[in-house]
Backbone atoms as SQL, in Angstrom:
CREATE TABLE atoms (id INTEGER PRIMARY KEY, chain TEXT, resi INTEGER, resn TEXT, atom TEXT, x REAL, y REAL, z REAL);
INSERT INTO atoms VALUES
  (1, 'A', 1, 'UNK', 'N', 115.706, 115.926, -42.217),
  (2, 'A', 1, 'UNK', 'CA', 117.283, 115.852, -42.364),
  (3, 'A', 1, 'UNK', 'C', 117.877, 115.917, -43.741),
  (4, 'A', 2, 'UNK', 'N', 116.885, 115.454, -44.683),
  (5, 'A', 2, 'UNK', 'CA', 117.243, 115.746, -45.869),
  (6, 'A', 2, 'UNK', 'C', 117.621, 117.361, -46.582),
  (7, 'A', 3, 'UNK', 'N', 116.496, 117.667, -46.101),
  (8, 'A', 3, 'UNK', 'CA', 116.326, 119.417, -46.971),
  (9, 'A', 3, 'UNK', 'C', 117.549, 120.236, -45.842),
  (10, 'A', 4, 'UNK', 'N', 117.847, 119.648, -44.706),
  (11, 'A', 4, 'UNK', 'CA', 119.142, 120.225, -44.252),
  (12, 'A', 4, 'UNK', 'C', 120.357, 120.015, -44.977),
  (13, 'A', 5, 'UNK', 'N', 120.725, 118.765, -45.481),
  (14, 'A', 5, 'UNK', 'CA', 121.867, 118.468, -46.028),
  (15, 'A', 5, 'UNK', 'C', 121.633, 119.034, -47.348),
  (16, 'A', 6, 'UNK', 'N', 120.746, 118.836, -48.205),
  (17, 'A', 6, 'UNK', 'CA', 120.421, 119.999, -49.432),
  (18, 'A', 6, 'UNK', 'C', 120.728, 121.307, -49.453),
  (19, 'A', 7, 'UNK', 'N', 120.319, 121.885, -48.275),
  (20, 'A', 7, 'UNK', 'CA', 120.850, 123.209, -47.917),
  (21, 'A', 7, 'UNK', 'C', 121.925, 123.793, -47.479),
  (22, 'A', 8, 'UNK', 'N', 122.404, 122.402, -47.123),
  (23, 'A', 8, 'UNK', 'CA', 124.019, 122.890, -46.873),
  (24, 'A', 8, 'UNK', 'C', 124.883, 122.722, -48.035),
  (25, 'A', 9, 'UNK', 'N', 124.484, 121.759, -48.798),
  (26, 'A', 9, 'UNK', 'CA', 125.125, 121.756, -49.979),
  (27, 'A', 9, 'UNK', 'C', 125.258, 122.689, -51.155),
  (28, 'A', 10, 'UNK', 'N', 123.900, 123.446, -50.916),
  (29, 'A', 10, 'UNK', 'CA', 123.463, 124.609, -51.732),
  (30, 'A', 10, 'UNK', 'C', 124.276, 125.710, -51.570),
  (31, 'A', 11, 'UNK', 'N', 124.173, 126.090, -50.147),
  (32, 'A', 11, 'UNK', 'CA', 125.136, 127.052, -49.552),
  (33, 'A', 11, 'UNK', 'C', 126.512, 127.131, -49.753),
  (34, 'A', 12, 'UNK', 'N', 127.129, 125.512, -49.553),
  (35, 'A', 12, 'UNK', 'CA', 128.418, 125.420, -49.981),
  (36, 'A', 12, 'UNK', 'C', 128.879, 125.831, -51.294),
  (37, 'A', 13, 'UNK', 'N', 127.708, 125.720, -52.357),
  (38, 'A', 13, 'UNK', 'CA', 128.162, 125.433, -53.917),
  (39, 'A', 13, 'UNK', 'C', 127.911, 127.071, -54.191),
  (40, 'A', 14, 'UNK', 'N', 126.979, 127.893, -53.535),
  (41, 'A', 14, 'UNK', 'CA', 126.766, 129.152, -53.844),
  (42, 'A', 14, 'UNK', 'C', 127.967, 130.118, -53.173),
  (43, 'A', 15, 'UNK', 'N', 128.644, 129.170, -51.958),
  (44, 'A', 15, 'UNK', 'CA', 129.931, 129.937, -51.709),
  (45, 'A', 15, 'UNK', 'C', 130.698, 129.871, -52.383),
  (46, 'A', 16, 'UNK', 'N', 131.256, 128.669, -52.914),
  (47, 'A', 16, 'UNK', 'CA', 132.281, 128.672, -54.041),
  (48, 'A', 16, 'UNK', 'C', 132.299, 128.963, -55.303),
  (49, 'A', 17, 'UNK', 'N', 130.748, 129.577, -55.753),
  (50, 'A', 17, 'UNK', 'CA', 130.598, 130.159, -56.898),
  (51, 'A', 17, 'UNK', 'C', 130.879, 131.483, -56.667),
  (52, 'A', 18, 'UNK', 'N', 130.494, 132.308, -55.457),
  (53, 'A', 18, 'UNK', 'CA', 130.968, 133.397, -55.364),
  (54, 'A', 18, 'UNK', 'C', 132.454, 133.834, -55.016),
  (55, 'A', 19, 'UNK', 'N', 133.095, 132.658, -54.836),
  (56, 'A', 19, 'UNK', 'CA', 134.340, 132.997, -54.476),
  (57, 'A', 19, 'UNK', 'C', 135.157, 132.726, -55.979),
  (58, 'A', 20, 'UNK', 'N', 135.117, 131.770, -56.381),
  (59, 'A', 20, 'UNK', 'CA', 135.827, 131.561, -57.884),
  (60, 'A', 20, 'UNK', 'C', 134.507, 131.448, -59.011),
  (61, 'A', 21, 'UNK', 'N', 134.790, 131.932, -60.040),
  (62, 'A', 21, 'UNK', 'CA', 134.262, 132.587, -61.283),
  (63, 'A', 21, 'UNK', 'C', 134.641, 131.448, -61.855),
  (64, 'A', 22, 'UNK', 'N', 134.115, 131.448, -63.077),
  (65, 'A', 22, 'UNK', 'CA', 134.100, 130.206, -64.479),
  (66, 'A', 22, 'UNK', 'C', 135.839, 130.311, -64.958),
  (67, 'A', 23, 'UNK', 'N', 136.136, 131.403, -65.195),
  (68, 'A', 23, 'UNK', 'CA', 137.830, 131.699, -65.565),
  (69, 'A', 23, 'UNK', 'C', 138.508, 131.477, -64.957),
  (70, 'A', 24, 'UNK', 'N', 138.445, 131.623, -63.570),
  (71, 'A', 24, 'UNK', 'CA', 139.306, 131.227, -62.168),
  (72, 'A', 24, 'UNK', 'C', 139.505, 129.828, -62.458),
  (73, 'A', 25, 'UNK', 'N', 138.498, 129.345, -62.363),
  (74, 'A', 25, 'UNK', 'CA', 138.587, 127.843, -62.616),
  (75, 'A', 25, 'UNK', 'C', 139.389, 127.150, -63.775),
  (76, 'A', 26, 'UNK', 'N', 139.201, 127.737, -64.848),
  (77, 'A', 26, 'UNK', 'CA', 140.116, 127.336, -65.859),
  (78, 'A', 26, 'UNK', 'C', 141.444, 127.794, -65.857),
  (79, 'A', 27, 'UNK', 'N', 141.711, 128.585, -65.212),
  (80, 'A', 27, 'UNK', 'CA', 143.138, 129.273, -64.777),
  (81, 'A', 27, 'UNK', 'C', 143.841, 128.487, -64.053),
  (82, 'A', 28, 'UNK', 'N', 143.101, 127.924, -62.837),
  (83, 'A', 28, 'UNK', 'CA', 143.770, 127.099, -61.804),
  (84, 'A', 28, 'UNK', 'C', 143.852, 125.716, -62.442),
  (85, 'A', 29, 'UNK', 'N', 143.091, 125.261, -63.317),
  (86, 'A', 29, 'UNK', 'CA', 143.326, 124.084, -64.379),
  (87, 'A', 29, 'UNK', 'C', 144.322, 124.144, -65.060),
  (88, 'A', 30, 'UNK', 'N', 144.353, 125.127, -66.078),
  (89, 'A', 30, 'UNK', 'CA', 145.537, 125.393, -66.529),
  (90, 'A', 30, 'UNK', 'C', 147.188, 125.242, -65.926),
  (91, 'A', 31, 'UNK', 'N', 146.989, 126.010, -64.774),
  (92, 'A', 31, 'UNK', 'CA', 148.202, 126.144, -63.935),
  (93, 'A', 31, 'UNK', 'C', 148.571, 124.359, -63.516),
  (94, 'A', 32, 'UNK', 'N', 147.694, 123.933, -62.905),
  (95, 'A', 32, 'UNK', 'CA', 147.799, 122.460, -62.626),
  (96, 'A', 32, 'UNK', 'C', 148.193, 121.599, -63.393),
  (97, 'A', 33, 'UNK', 'N', 147.786, 121.780, -64.763),
  (98, 'A', 33, 'UNK', 'CA', 148.183, 120.720, -66.208),
  (99, 'A', 33, 'UNK', 'C', 149.592, 121.452, -66.114),
  (100, 'A', 34, 'UNK', 'N', 149.990, 122.287, -66.529),
  (101, 'A', 34, 'UNK', 'CA', 151.366, 123.198, -66.849),
  (102, 'A', 34, 'UNK', 'C', 152.425, 122.520, -65.597),
  (103, 'A', 35, 'UNK', 'N', 151.992, 122.260, -64.315),
  (104, 'A', 35, 'UNK', 'CA', 152.915, 121.951, -63.034),
  (105, 'A', 35, 'UNK', 'C', 152.972, 120.635, -63.406),
  (106, 'A', 36, 'UNK', 'N', 152.248, 119.839, -63.498),
  (107, 'A', 36, 'UNK', 'CA', 152.500, 118.105, -63.969),
  (108, 'A', 36, 'UNK', 'C', 153.131, 117.953, -65.233),
  (109, 'A', 37, 'UNK', 'N', 152.838, 118.796, -66.182),
  (110, 'A', 37, 'UNK', 'CA', 153.828, 118.103, -67.204),
  (111, 'A', 37, 'UNK', 'C', 155.265, 118.911, -67.097),
  (112, 'A', 38, 'UNK', 'N', 155.460, 119.777, -66.129),
  (113, 'A', 38, 'UNK', 'CA', 157.032, 120.045, -66.276),
  (114, 'A', 38, 'UNK', 'C', 157.636, 119.055, -64.903),
  (115, 'A', 39, 'UNK', 'N', 156.951, 118.423, -64.515),
  (116, 'A', 39, 'UNK', 'CA', 157.771, 117.722, -63.207),
  (117, 'A', 39, 'UNK', 'C', 157.481, 116.387, -64.389),
  (118, 'A', 40, 'UNK', 'N', 156.683, 115.927, -65.260),
  (119, 'A', 40, 'UNK', 'CA', 156.939, 114.795, -65.780),
  (120, 'A', 40, 'UNK', 'C', 158.180, 115.035, -66.795),
  (121, 'A', 41, 'UNK', 'N', 158.226, 116.078, -67.893),
  (122, 'A', 41, 'UNK', 'CA', 159.447, 116.243, -68.427),
  (123, 'A', 41, 'UNK', 'C', 160.760, 116.576, -67.521),
  (124, 'A', 42, 'UNK', 'N', 160.702, 116.828, -66.552),
  (125, 'A', 42, 'UNK', 'CA', 161.840, 116.978, -65.608),
  (126, 'A', 42, 'UNK', 'C', 162.340, 115.407, -65.084),
  (127, 'A', 43, 'UNK', 'N', 161.530, 114.520, -65.081),
  (128, 'A', 43, 'UNK', 'CA', 161.818, 113.347, -64.414),
  (129, 'A', 43, 'UNK', 'C', 161.929, 112.158, -65.406),
  (130, 'A', 44, 'UNK', 'N', 161.720, 112.389, -66.775),
  (131, 'A', 44, 'UNK', 'CA', 161.941, 111.466, -67.925),
  (132, 'A', 44, 'UNK', 'C', 163.140, 110.927, -68.032),
  (133, 'A', 45, 'UNK', 'N', 163.182, 109.584, -68.549),
  (134, 'A', 45, 'UNK', 'CA', 164.517, 108.994, -68.676),
  (135, 'A', 45, 'UNK', 'C', 165.564, 109.048, -69.628),
  (136, 'A', 46, 'UNK', 'N', 164.992, 109.688, -70.510),
  (137, 'A', 46, 'UNK', 'CA', 166.069, 109.913, -71.797),
  (138, 'A', 46, 'UNK', 'C', 166.999, 111.048, -71.697),
  (139, 'A', 47, 'UNK', 'N', 166.910, 111.455, -70.735),
  (140, 'A', 47, 'UNK', 'CA', 168.194, 112.575, -70.297),
  (141, 'A', 47, 'UNK', 'C', 169.690, 112.016, -70.622),
  (142, 'A', 48, 'UNK', 'N', 169.963, 110.730, -70.493),
  (143, 'A', 48, 'UNK', 'CA', 171.367, 110.223, -70.734),
  (144, 'A', 48, 'UNK', 'C', 172.594, 110.258, -71.428),
  (145, 'A', 49, 'UNK', 'N', 173.364, 110.469, -71.287),
  (146, 'A', 49, 'UNK', 'CA', 174.600, 110.860, -72.357),
  (147, 'A', 49, 'UNK', 'C', 175.593, 109.788, -72.282),
  (148, 'A', 50, 'UNK', 'N', 176.358, 109.499, -73.319),
  (149, 'A', 50, 'UNK', 'CA', 177.417, 109.157, -73.168),
  (150, 'A', 50, 'UNK', 'C', 178.684, 110.035, -73.149),
  (151, 'A', 51, 'UNK', 'N', 179.782, 109.741, -72.281),
  (152, 'A', 51, 'UNK', 'CA', 180.778, 110.458, -72.329),
  (153, 'A', 51, 'UNK', 'C', 182.066, 109.770, -72.606),
  (154, 'A', 52, 'UNK', 'N', 182.771, 110.047, -73.315),
  (155, 'A', 52, 'UNK', 'CA', 183.849, 109.216, -74.089),
  (156, 'A', 52, 'UNK', 'C', 185.187, 109.957, -73.188),
  (157, 'A', 53, 'UNK', 'N', 186.085, 109.294, -72.287),
  (158, 'A', 53, 'UNK', 'CA', 187.461, 110.047, -71.810),
  (159, 'A', 53, 'UNK', 'C', 188.650, 109.479, -72.605),
  (160, 'A', 54, 'UNK', 'N', 189.737, 110.224, -72.745),
  (161, 'A', 54, 'UNK', 'CA', 190.802, 109.389, -73.059),
  (162, 'A', 54, 'UNK', 'C', 192.237, 110.264, -72.081),
  (163, 'A', 55, 'UNK', 'N', 192.551, 109.318, -71.537),
  (164, 'A', 55, 'UNK', 'CA', 193.641, 109.863, -70.569),
  (165, 'A', 55, 'UNK', 'C', 193.017, 110.552, -69.475),
  (166, 'A', 56, 'UNK', 'N', 191.783, 110.665, -69.038),
  (167, 'A', 56, 'UNK', 'CA', 191.024, 111.272, -68.270),
  (168, 'A', 56, 'UNK', 'C', 190.577, 112.576, -68.736),
  (169, 'A', 57, 'UNK', 'N', 190.811, 112.926, -70.128),
  (170, 'A', 57, 'UNK', 'CA', 190.099, 114.089, -70.646),
  (171, 'A', 57, 'UNK', 'C', 188.854, 113.705, -71.138),
  (172, 'A', 58, 'UNK', 'N', 187.986, 114.557, -71.106),
  (173, 'A', 58, 'UNK', 'CA', 186.882, 114.350, -72.016),
  (174, 'A', 58, 'UNK', 'C', 186.864, 114.805, -73.318),
  (175, 'A', 59, 'UNK', 'N', 186.830, 113.676, -74.362),
  (176, 'A', 59, 'UNK', 'CA', 186.772, 113.776, -75.536),
  (177, 'A', 59, 'UNK', 'C', 185.689, 114.061, -76.490),
  (178, 'A', 60, 'UNK', 'N', 184.813, 113.163, -76.026),
  (179, 'A', 60, 'UNK', 'CA', 183.142, 113.038, -76.909),
  (180, 'A', 60, 'UNK', 'C', 182.172, 113.058, -76.003),
  (181, 'A', 61, 'UNK', 'N', 180.928, 113.279, -76.107),
  (182, 'A', 61, 'UNK', 'CA', 179.816, 113.086, -75.741),
  (183, 'A', 61, 'UNK', 'C', 178.568, 113.024, -76.769),
  (184, 'A', 62, 'UNK', 'N', 177.933, 112.067, -76.606),
  (185, 'A', 62, 'UNK', 'CA', 176.795, 111.705, -77.393),
  (186, 'A', 62, 'UNK', 'C', 175.548, 111.362, -76.754),
  (187, 'A', 63, 'UNK', 'N', 174.267, 111.761, -77.256),
  (188, 'A', 63, 'UNK', 'CA', 173.135, 111.440, -76.584),
  (189, 'A', 63, 'UNK', 'C', 172.874, 110.042, -76.545),
  (190, 'A', 64, 'UNK', 'N', 172.032, 109.439, -75.500),
  (191, 'A', 64, 'UNK', 'CA', 171.632, 107.912, -75.679),
  (192, 'A', 64, 'UNK', 'C', 170.315, 108.195, -76.382),
  (193, 'A', 65, 'UNK', 'N', 169.835, 108.998, -76.283),
  (194, 'A', 65, 'UNK', 'CA', 168.255, 109.094, -76.976),
  (195, 'A', 65, 'UNK', 'C', 168.347, 109.030, -78.678),
  (196, 'A', 66, 'UNK', 'N', 169.500, 109.400, -79.204),
  (197, 'A', 66, 'UNK', 'CA', 169.816, 109.202, -80.687),
  (198, 'A', 66, 'UNK', 'C', 170.653, 108.043, -81.260),
  (199, 'A', 67, 'UNK', 'N', 170.025, 107.202, -81.844),
  (200, 'A', 67, 'UNK', 'CA', 171.011, 105.761, -82.299),
  (201, 'A', 67, 'UNK', 'C', 171.996, 106.535, -83.627),
  (202, 'A', 68, 'UNK', 'N', 172.772, 105.890, -83.175),
  (203, 'A', 68, 'UNK', 'CA', 173.988, 106.053, -84.389),
  (204, 'A', 68, 'UNK', 'C', 175.418, 105.383, -83.899),
  (205, 'A', 69, 'UNK', 'N', 176.415, 105.367, -85.177),
  (206, 'A', 69, 'UNK', 'CA', 177.344, 104.683, -84.837),
  (207, 'A', 69, 'UNK', 'C', 179.033, 106.272, -85.025),
  (208, 'A', 70, 'UNK', 'N', 179.654, 105.821, -84.167),
  (209, 'A', 70, 'UNK', 'CA', 180.511, 107.142, -84.214),
  (210, 'A', 70, 'UNK', 'C', 181.942, 106.692, -84.192),
  (211, 'A', 71, 'UNK', 'N', 182.424, 107.121, -85.206),
  (212, 'A', 71, 'UNK', 'CA', 184.411, 106.698, -85.090),
  (213, 'A', 71, 'UNK', 'C', 184.714, 107.700, -84.536),
  (214, 'A', 72, 'UNK', 'N', 185.635, 107.041, -83.211),
  (215, 'A', 72, 'UNK', 'CA', 186.490, 107.938, -82.556),
  (216, 'A', 72, 'UNK', 'C', 188.000, 107.861, -82.920),
  (217, 'A', 73, 'UNK', 'N', 189.031, 108.371, -82.028),
  (218, 'A', 73, 'UNK', 'CA', 190.274, 108.150, -82.169),
  (219, 'A', 73, 'UNK', 'C', 191.153, 107.903, -83.193),
  (220, 'A', 74, 'UNK', 'N', 190.164, 108.606, -84.293),
  (221, 'A', 74, 'UNK', 'CA', 190.900, 109.006, -85.997),
  (222, 'A', 74, 'UNK', 'C', 191.068, 107.459, -86.287),
  (223, 'A', 75, 'UNK', 'N', 189.949, 106.830, -86.105),
  (224, 'A', 75, 'UNK', 'CA', 189.248, 105.438, -86.738),
  (225, 'A', 75, 'UNK', 'C', 189.478, 104.265, -86.042),
  (226, 'A', 76, 'UNK', 'N', 190.194, 104.618, -84.880),
  (227, 'A', 76, 'UNK', 'CA', 190.558, 103.526, -83.825),
  (228, 'A', 76, 'UNK', 'C', 189.821, 102.657, -83.276),
  (229, 'A', 77, 'UNK', 'N', 188.450, 103.358, -82.675),
  (230, 'A', 77, 'UNK', 'CA', 187.538, 102.880, -82.097),
  (231, 'A', 77, 'UNK', 'C', 186.102, 103.264, -82.715),
  (232, 'A', 78, 'UNK', 'N', 185.329, 102.301, -82.778),
  (233, 'A', 78, 'UNK', 'CA', 183.541, 102.539, -83.207),
  (234, 'A', 78, 'UNK', 'C', 182.752, 102.211, -82.143),
  (235, 'A', 79, 'UNK', 'N', 181.835, 103.161, -81.580),
  (236, 'A', 79, 'UNK', 'CA', 180.955, 103.119, -80.683),
  (237, 'A', 79, 'UNK', 'C', 179.833, 102.976, -81.360),
  (238, 'A', 80, 'UNK', 'N', 179.072, 102.332, -80.738),
  (239, 'A', 80, 'UNK', 'CA', 177.406, 102.359, -81.297),
  (240, 'A', 80, 'UNK', 'C', 176.444, 102.544, -80.330),
  (241, 'A', 81, 'UNK', 'N', 175.469, 103.440, -80.462),
  (242, 'A', 81, 'UNK', 'CA', 174.522, 103.888, -79.684),
  (243, 'A', 81, 'UNK', 'C', 173.126, 103.294, -79.927),
  (244, 'A', 82, 'UNK', 'N', 172.369, 102.213, -79.562),
  (245, 'A', 82, 'UNK', 'CA', 171.224, 101.835, -80.084),
  (246, 'A', 82, 'UNK', 'C', 170.061, 101.588, -78.930),
  (247, 'A', 83, 'UNK', 'N', 169.074, 102.026, -78.869),
  (248, 'A', 83, 'UNK', 'CA', 168.135, 101.769, -78.094),
  (249, 'A', 83, 'UNK', 'C', 168.214, 101.966, -76.750),
  (250, 'A', 84, 'UNK', 'N', 169.103, 103.336, -76.797),
  (251, 'A', 84, 'UNK', 'CA', 169.543, 103.785, -75.156),
  (252, 'A', 84, 'UNK', 'C', 170.586, 103.079, -74.721),
  (253, 'A', 85, 'UNK', 'N', 171.287, 102.293, -75.342),
  (254, 'A', 85, 'UNK', 'CA', 172.528, 101.717, -74.970),
  (255, 'A', 85, 'UNK', 'C', 173.685, 101.928, -75.472),
  (256, 'A', 86, 'UNK', 'N', 174.860, 101.820, -75.044),
  (257, 'A', 86, 'UNK', 'CA', 176.044, 101.913, -75.696),
  (258, 'A', 86, 'UNK', 'C', 177.096, 100.876, -75.846),
  (259, 'A', 87, 'UNK', 'N', 177.821, 100.583, -76.974),
  (260, 'A', 87, 'UNK', 'CA', 178.499, 99.624, -76.838),
  (261, 'A', 87, 'UNK', 'C', 179.561, 99.747, -78.038),
  (262, 'A', 88, 'UNK', 'N', 181.066, 99.177, -77.868),
  (263, 'A', 88, 'UNK', 'CA', 181.972, 99.286, -78.757),
  (264, 'A', 88, 'UNK', 'C', 181.743, 98.078, -79.857),
  (265, 'A', 89, 'UNK', 'N', 181.604, 98.875, -81.132),
  (266, 'A', 89, 'UNK', 'CA', 181.621, 97.833, -82.329),
  (267, 'A', 89, 'UNK', 'C', 182.806, 97.219, -82.704),
  (268, 'A', 90, 'UNK', 'N', 183.922, 98.185, -82.709),
  (269, 'A', 90, 'UNK', 'CA', 185.227, 97.912, -83.108),
  (270, 'A', 90, 'UNK', 'C', 186.269, 98.745, -82.398),
  (271, 'A', 91, 'UNK', 'N', 187.471, 97.824, -82.128),
  (272, 'A', 91, 'UNK', 'CA', 188.523, 98.393, -81.570),
  (273, 'A', 91, 'UNK', 'C', 189.678, 97.599, -82.196),
  (274, 'A', 92, 'UNK', 'N', 190.939, 99.002, -82.362),
  (275, 'A', 92, 'UNK', 'CA', 192.300, 98.228, -82.856),
  (276, 'A', 92, 'UNK', 'C', 193.011, 97.549, -81.627),
  (277, 'A', 93, 'UNK', 'N', 192.644, 97.329, -80.440),
  (278, 'A', 93, 'UNK', 'CA', 193.383, 96.738, -79.422),
  (279, 'A', 93, 'UNK', 'C', 193.214, 95.151, -79.453),
  (280, 'A', 94, 'UNK', 'N', 194.570, 94.387, -78.837),
  (281, 'A', 94, 'UNK', 'CA', 194.472, 93.067, -79.245),
  (282, 'A', 94, 'UNK', 'C', 193.603, 92.111, -78.420),
  (283, 'A', 95, 'UNK', 'N', 193.274, 92.272, -77.373),
  (284, 'A', 95, 'UNK', 'CA', 192.053, 91.216, -76.655),
  (285, 'A', 95, 'UNK', 'C', 190.693, 91.350, -76.971),
  (286, 'A', 96, 'UNK', 'N', 190.544, 92.826, -77.670),
  (287, 'A', 96, 'UNK', 'CA', 188.757, 93.069, -77.798),
  (288, 'A', 96, 'UNK', 'C', 187.992, 92.805, -76.581),
  (289, 'A', 97, 'UNK', 'N', 188.565, 93.118, -75.218),
  (290, 'A', 97, 'UNK', 'CA', 187.658, 93.195, -74.160),
  (291, 'A', 97, 'UNK', 'C', 186.380, 94.191, -74.300),
  (292, 'A', 98, 'UNK', 'N', 186.787, 95.269, -74.927),
  (293, 'A', 98, 'UNK', 'CA', 185.787, 96.141, -75.154),
  (294, 'A', 98, 'UNK', 'C', 184.843, 95.922, -75.843),
  (295, 'A', 99, 'UNK', 'N', 185.173, 95.143, -76.919),
  (296, 'A', 99, 'UNK', 'CA', 184.045, 94.727, -78.111),
  (297, 'A', 99, 'UNK', 'C', 183.422, 93.829, -77.353),
  (298, 'A', 100, 'UNK', 'N', 183.781, 92.885, -76.451),
  (299, 'A', 100, 'UNK', 'CA', 182.889, 91.778, -76.187),
  (300, 'A', 100, 'UNK', 'C', 182.170, 92.123, -74.931),
  (301, 'A', 101, 'UNK', 'N', 182.657, 93.287, -74.293),
  (302, 'A', 101, 'UNK', 'CA', 181.765, 94.017, -73.034),
  (303, 'A', 101, 'UNK', 'C', 180.097, 93.902, -73.347),
  (304, 'A', 102, 'UNK', 'N', 178.947, 93.586, -72.645),
  (305, 'A', 102, 'UNK', 'CA', 177.704, 93.760, -72.667),
  (306, 'A', 102, 'UNK', 'C', 177.638, 95.240, -72.808),
  (307, 'A', 103, 'UNK', 'N', 176.314, 95.654, -73.562),
  (308, 'A', 103, 'UNK', 'CA', 176.145, 97.168, -73.766),
  (309, 'A', 103, 'UNK', 'C', 175.422, 97.870, -72.678),
  (310, 'A', 104, 'UNK', 'N', 175.954, 99.244, -72.433),
  (311, 'A', 104, 'UNK', 'CA', 175.707, 99.799, -71.242),
  (312, 'A', 104, 'UNK', 'C', 174.483, 100.748, -71.249),
  (313, 'A', 105, 'UNK', 'N', 173.475, 100.892, -70.348),
  (314, 'A', 105, 'UNK', 'CA', 172.641, 101.943, -70.399),
  (315, 'A', 105, 'UNK', 'C', 172.357, 102.460, -68.998),
  (316, 'A', 106, 'UNK', 'N', 172.717, 101.817, -68.031),
  (317, 'A', 106, 'UNK', 'CA', 172.395, 102.511, -66.794),
  (318, 'A', 106, 'UNK', 'C', 173.472, 103.600, -66.170),
  (319, 'A', 107, 'UNK', 'N', 172.935, 104.566, -65.510),
  (320, 'A', 107, 'UNK', 'CA', 173.606, 105.743, -65.095),
  (321, 'A', 107, 'UNK', 'C', 174.916, 105.322, -64.561),
  (322, 'A', 108, 'UNK', 'N', 176.213, 105.666, -64.719),
  (323, 'A', 108, 'UNK', 'CA', 177.356, 105.123, -63.600),
  (324, 'A', 108, 'UNK', 'C', 178.080, 103.870, -64.426),
  (325, 'A', 109, 'UNK', 'N', 177.470, 103.388, -65.502),
  (326, 'A', 109, 'UNK', 'CA', 178.048, 102.279, -66.174),
  (327, 'A', 109, 'UNK', 'C', 179.222, 102.552, -66.778),
  (328, 'A', 110, 'UNK', 'N', 180.224, 101.659, -66.854),
  (329, 'A', 110, 'UNK', 'CA', 181.320, 101.991, -67.758),
  (330, 'A', 110, 'UNK', 'C', 181.666, 100.915, -68.756),
  (331, 'A', 111, 'UNK', 'N', 182.531, 101.232, -69.869),
  (332, 'A', 111, 'UNK', 'CA', 183.119, 100.471, -70.429),
  (333, 'A', 111, 'UNK', 'C', 184.569, 100.826, -70.486),
  (334, 'A', 112, 'UNK', 'N', 185.681, 100.060, -70.589),
  (335, 'A', 112, 'UNK', 'CA', 186.769, 100.503, -70.442),
  (336, 'A', 112, 'UNK', 'C', 187.912, 99.657, -71.557),
  (337, 'A', 113, 'UNK', 'N', 188.646, 100.338, -72.399),
  (338, 'A', 113, 'UNK', 'CA', 189.513, 99.977, -73.042),
  (339, 'A', 113, 'UNK', 'C', 190.934, 100.551, -72.619),
  (340, 'A', 114, 'UNK', 'N', 191.655, 99.424, -71.622),
  (341, 'A', 114, 'UNK', 'CA', 192.882, 99.985, -71.291),
  (342, 'A', 114, 'UNK', 'C', 194.074, 100.288, -72.563),
  (343, 'A', 115, 'UNK', 'N', 194.244, 99.364, -73.358),
  (344, 'A', 115, 'UNK', 'CA', 195.297, 99.519, -74.552),
  (345, 'A', 115, 'UNK', 'C', 195.045, 101.064, -75.164),
  (346, 'A', 116, 'UNK', 'N', 193.621, 101.611, -75.391),
  (347, 'A', 116, 'UNK', 'CA', 193.625, 102.633, -76.215),
  (348, 'A', 116, 'UNK', 'C', 193.235, 103.633, -75.123),
  (349, 'A', 117, 'UNK', 'N', 193.245, 103.612, -73.859),
  (350, 'A', 117, 'UNK', 'CA', 193.637, 104.761, -72.585),
  (351, 'A', 117, 'UNK', 'C', 191.859, 105.208, -72.460),
  (352, 'A', 118, 'UNK', 'N', 190.662, 104.526, -73.021),
  (353, 'A', 118, 'UNK', 'CA', 189.606, 105.083, -72.836),
  (354, 'A', 118, 'UNK', 'C', 188.486, 104.462, -72.003),
  (355, 'A', 119, 'UNK', 'N', 187.801, 105.260, -71.643),
  (356, 'A', 119, 'UNK', 'CA', 186.632, 105.224, -70.832),
  (357, 'A', 119, 'UNK', 'C', 185.352, 105.567, -71.284),
  (358, 'A', 120, 'UNK', 'N', 184.360, 104.905, -71.597),
  (359, 'A', 120, 'UNK', 'CA', 183.143, 105.267, -71.895),
  (360, 'A', 120, 'UNK', 'C', 182.212, 105.119, -70.816),
  (361, 'A', 121, 'UNK', 'N', 181.483, 106.173, -70.582),
  (362, 'A', 121, 'UNK', 'CA', 180.747, 106.568, -69.197),
  (363, 'A', 121, 'UNK', 'C', 179.468, 106.661, -69.650),
  (364, 'A', 122, 'UNK', 'N', 178.555, 106.256, -69.142),
  (365, 'A', 122, 'UNK', 'CA', 176.749, 106.723, -68.905),
  (366, 'A', 122, 'UNK', 'C', 176.704, 107.476, -67.740),
  (367, 'A', 123, 'UNK', 'N', 176.473, 109.020, -68.214),
  (368, 'A', 123, 'UNK', 'CA', 175.616, 109.602, -66.993),
  (369, 'A', 123, 'UNK', 'C', 174.491, 110.373, -67.571),
  (370, 'A', 124, 'UNK', 'N', 173.937, 111.073, -66.451),
  (371, 'A', 124, 'UNK', 'CA', 173.099, 112.057, -66.795),
  (372, 'A', 124, 'UNK', 'C', 173.369, 113.478, -67.671),
  (373, 'A', 125, 'UNK', 'N', 172.525, 113.932, -68.501),
  (374, 'A', 125, 'UNK', 'CA', 172.669, 114.901, -69.417),
  (375, 'A', 125, 'UNK', 'C', 172.866, 116.005, -68.305),
  (376, 'A', 126, 'UNK', 'N', 173.699, 116.825, -68.465),
  (377, 'A', 126, 'UNK', 'CA', 173.616, 118.133, -67.884),
  (378, 'A', 126, 'UNK', 'C', 172.768, 119.143, -68.870),
  (379, 'A', 127, 'UNK', 'N', 171.945, 119.824, -67.894),
  (380, 'A', 127, 'UNK', 'CA', 170.804, 120.725, -68.249),
  (381, 'A', 127, 'UNK', 'C', 171.196, 121.984, -67.714),
  (382, 'A', 128, 'UNK', 'N', 171.105, 123.357, -68.572),
  (383, 'A', 128, 'UNK', 'CA', 171.431, 124.315, -68.244),
  (384, 'A', 128, 'UNK', 'C', 169.712, 125.279, -68.364),
  (385, 'A', 129, 'UNK', 'N', 169.912, 126.062, -68.238),
  (386, 'A', 129, 'UNK', 'CA', 168.906, 127.185, -68.059),
  (387, 'A', 129, 'UNK', 'C', 168.203, 127.315, -69.282),
  (388, 'A', 130, 'UNK', 'N', 168.934, 127.071, -70.416),
  (389, 'A', 130, 'UNK', 'CA', 168.374, 127.044, -71.814),
  (390, 'A', 130, 'UNK', 'C', 167.604, 125.896, -72.576),
  (391, 'A', 131, 'UNK', 'N', 168.296, 124.622, -71.999),
  (392, 'A', 131, 'UNK', 'CA', 167.565, 123.363, -72.622),
  (393, 'A', 131, 'UNK', 'C', 166.659, 123.027, -71.237);
């Protein structure tokens, strides 16, 4: 029996080798790696962005992937992006509720400053065919 299964394996190996050459296998491996990498890059989490609206109109967009402080509304507010989260550092409003709110990092979360008519929203970065 041992020789029959050995012969069967050898025949299968010979059939496989006659069907696929060495370069064919390399090409298939490269295509599979490229497909896996493209899926991984498409599903990564650093695609978020901060959108700042004033009176319902989009005024500013910032990437969550880049840390920085941004002065908006002619110096009336300062927004900080750190470690993938956004927060209001300073505002000229009286109660400072926006300044005391927790940093936002989840898609769909918001910080609202009613006196300045500002909504800061976290959203997914819009990707076009070029990026």
